[in-house]
C-alpha positions, -999 to +999 in steps of 0.1 A: +185+138+611+180+120+579+210+104+564+223+120+533+224+097+503+257+092+487+253+097+450+278+078+430+282+092+395+278+066+368+310+057+350+310+068+314+317+040+290+348+047+270+343+050+233+370+031+214+384+044+181+370+013+163+334+021+175+337+057+163+349+046+129+321+020+127+294+045+137+307+070+111+307+044+084+273+031+095+256+065+095+272+076+063+260+044+045+224+047+057+222+084+050+235+079+014+211+049+010+182+070+022+190+098-002+192+073-031+157+060-022+142+094-017+158+113-046+135+098-074+104+110-055+121+144-050+131+146-086+095+139-098+080+165-074+104+193-082+098+187-120+060+189-116+062+223-098+089+238-119+089+257-152+075+232-177+097+243-205+129+239-184+116+205-171+109+193-206+144+202-216+159+183-186+173+214-169+156+208-135+178+184-114+182+196-078+165+230-073+130+238-086+127+269-108+096+290-117+075+272-091+038+268-099+011+242-092-009+244-125+002+209-135-018+193-108-049+215-115-047+205-152-042+168-144-074+166-124-092+182-153-083+154-176-114+135-186-120+105-163-090+111-140-108+121-109-134+093-112-106+068-116-089+082-086-120+075-064-124+041-080-089+032-068-095+047-034-127+027-030-112-006-042-081-001-019-102+006+012-129-020+007-105-046-007-081-042+022-108-045+048-123-077+031-088-093+027-078-086+063-110-099+078-111-130+056-074-138+064-080-134+102-112-155+101-098-183+080-065-183+099-085-187+132-107-214+117-078-235+104-060-232+138-089-249+155-083-286+161-120-294+163-127-282+127-141-309+105-115-322+079-092-293+089-061-308+074-078-315+041-093-280+036-060-264+047-039-284+023-065-278-004-061-240+001-023-242+002-022-261-032-036-231-049-004-212-041+016-235-064-009-244-091-030-221-112-055-228-139-042-200-160-054-168-175-081-181-198-098-203-173-097-175-148-113-152-173-140-177-181-148-180-143-150-143-140-173-141-171-196-169-158-199-152-124-209-120-143-182-100-126-169-084-158-176-047-161-185-045-124-167-029-095-167-062-076-142-078-100-117-057-081-127-070-047-140-106-047-111-124-065-086-109-041-104-115-008-087-149+001-049-150-003-034-183+009-002-167+021-021-143+043-041-171+058-010-191+066+006-160+082-024-155+105-027-192+113+009-195+122+007-165+145-024-178+162-008-212+168+021-194+186-003-179+212-009-199+244-038-223+241-047-216+277-062-182+266-089-198+245-095-226+270-100-201+298-124-181+277-144-213+267-146-223+304-161-189+312-188-195+286-174-177+256-185-189+222-164-193+190-172-158+177-165-142+212-131-160+213-123-148+178-133-111+183-123-106+219-094-129+225-077-138+192-083-107+170-065-082+194-035-104+197-029-109+159-027-072+152+009-074+140+001-100+113-031-081+103-011-048+100+013-065+077-015-081+056-032-047+054-001-031+040+003-059+014-033-058+004-035-020+002-004-017-020-015-046-042-050-031-047-037+004-054-010-007-079-031-032-097-041-024-133-041-058-151-075-067-138-088-035-154-071-044-186-086-079-187-121-076-172-132-040-177-143-022-209-165+004-192-144+035-190-163+047-159-148+018-140-112+023-150-088+023-121-062+050-116-033+029-124-048+019-157-056+055-165-019+064-157-008+036-180-029+050-209-020+086-200+018+079-201+014+062-235-007+091-248+011+119-230+018+138-263-019+138-274-031+148-239-006+177-237-018+189-271-055+186-260-048+207-229-029+232-248-057+236-274-083+239-247-068+273-234-092+302-235-066+329-240-037+333-263-015+344-234-020+311-217-008+293-248+023+315-251+033+310-215+059+282-218+064+281-180+029+265-174+021+251-208+016+214-205+042+191-221+044+153-223+070+154-195+048+174-172+018+151-179+038+119-172+054+132-140+023+149-126+001+118-130+029+097-115+032+119-084-006+119-079-006+081-082+024+075-059+018+100-030-014+084-016+001+050-011+031+065+006+008+076+035-003+040+040+030+029+056+032+056+084-005+051+092-001+013+096+033+016+113+017+029+144-008+001+146+019-024+138+041-013+167+011-012+190+001-047+179+036-059+185+034-048+222+000-065+226+011-097+210+043-098+230+024-105+263+025-143+266+004-160+293 
């Protein structure tokens, strides 16, 4: 006859009054802080889908009224907006990939003791973080490289970022040296060590760099202002900058382009400077908000891989 197991119920930890008060204050603070961070986005969105006349008069604060989505339809009809949107998407995707790969490769190279003049080249790169030639010499360099009025002016100058290289180099140096030594003993070459050993382990730092690079590329508009005069290469952020400054004239142009008198009389969907500003802002902000959740998954996964130390 099998012996019956004696199940001893686990003792419940007593909750002290001080812990309850702390938890209540903690949750209350973070809930209020989250609402404060999320409310500006909520305010923008409800004003873009509400009655344009009420929104223009500042009467939409918490609850949307007269819901419609014509603002977004009209925004994408603005001349050049859709092309600028795809220019920004292309520069963000390609620029992020190039920056992440270059940071990983240079970080790995600078972590190798057998690299020729490693300390000199590493310090030479770090110096560029503290000293800059200035705006005019930078423009002359871009001009001499014939990058003005080309898509590559968005990509090439931003590929190598010293801070990102330092971040990867420091992370690689924290890994056990025995991993690379064992791979080299088994006959692995430099590229095999980089792609098969090092690259999977530095995922946390690469995910962080990807977030920084993507946000920087998406939000950048000064490079368009300085180096681009061809309107077909305008980035979305620069378009938004010009649209916000010209919201009155754009709203009037959309209003005058109506084909029926009833469309012009309808104040609920008639475009206003406020609707133009808020709609283009929402279209600009929403895509980059999806970057964080997407990379968060890879960031956590990379943390788990990188936490295994040999």
